[in-house]
C-alpha positions, 0 to 999 in steps of 0.5 A: 680210525675214530669218528669214521662213517660210511655213507654208500652201502649195499645189502642183499636187498640190491646187489650187495652180499650181506644182510642188513643184520651182518652190515650193522655187526660189521659196523660195530666191529670197525667202530663206525659212528654213522652208516647209510643203507644206499640199496640200488633202487630199493628201500626194502632194507631201511626199517630193519637197519634203522632198528638195529643201528639204534640198538647198536648205537650207530647213527643211521641215514635212511638212503637209496641209490637211484639210477637216472638218465642225465641229458647234457643242457645242449642234448649232446649226449646222455649218460647213466648217472647215479643219485644217492637219496639221504634221509628219505621217508621210505614210506612216502606213497609217491616214492614207493609207487615209483620203486614198484614201477621201477621193480616191475621194469627190472623183472621184465628186463632180467627175463629178457636177459635170462633169455639172451643167456640161454640162447648163448648156451648158458645154463640159467633160469629166473627160478635158479636165480630167485632160489639162490637170492631170495631176499634180493632184487636180481641184478646183473651182478646176481647173474655174473655171480651165478655164472662163476659160482656154476663155473660157466665163467672163470670170474665175474669179470669175464661174465661182464665182458662176454655176456652182461656188460653195456656192450655185451650180447646179452645186455638189455637197457632199462628204463631210467628216470631223468636225473632231474625228476629223480631229484624232485622224487628224493625231495618229495620223500623228504630227502637230500639228493646227492650226486654219486662218484662223478669222476666215474662218469669219465667226463672232462672238466667242462661236461662235468662242470656243466652237470653239476651246475645244471643239476644244482639249478634243479635242486642238487644238494650234494656231491660224493666227495670221498670215495674208495677209488678216487685219486687224490686230485679226484677228491680235490676236484670234487670238494672244489666243485662242492665249494663252488656250488655250495653243495653238501660233501658226502663220502662212502666205500660203495661196499658190496660185500663179496661181490666187490671184495677189494672194497671194505666197509668204511675202509674202501681199499684200506686208505678211505676215511670219511669223517663224522662231521660230513654226517653232522652236516648232512643231518643239519641240512635235512633238518633245515629243509624239513 
């Protein structure tokens, strides 16, 4: 489609399988006009992708996807919530300090999970993972891929169900920043904070409305309104929330390469279309606050 963009993309610097160079080549081949790199808790690919996109004539948004802990205003429940940070300054010292601390905690968690996998009879070491994925921040997706590639499970879904999922025996929870503090962190790095894929949190209208309302009060800038797995009514709901709270609308595929082989860059499951005007409004909003 003409004037298509994708503002939710992962590379090998988190749990994607394509390098930054491969992503830009892919974007060129499908004529994307704009793209954001939003690796999980990492900005390691941003500088390279910015350079390559400039050479390719593709508008680029330096971004990140932060894992956060949201607690409802009444304290009734807590939930892992993802925030997309757009137009961030990846060289910001406070931001990089946070990411370095987070990386350290993730490495410790990975070591604990590998030990649990070994205790459950799985042949795996941290050295195996680091050798196979030298440029990546190791995640559960890499562990699942390793188990599949070494024929210790039939597929990645089995790896998560039997060993790595949130309720599975080898899972170890990780320390997460509060959603409120993550919004402030993104703002301090000159960026815009957008709530990623709200329907995936499986909240009914009232608690979801309370979430968006409370986060808007502490500086939330936008909502991901167009997404690969949304049903039409979910997209309509997200756009309605965005209008009600005067928030920016963004959209993206959540592309991960072969780790989510059914999701394609810029096209999602085949019917995704994120218009260029959403990039223009995002860029304009960023220019207005900086």
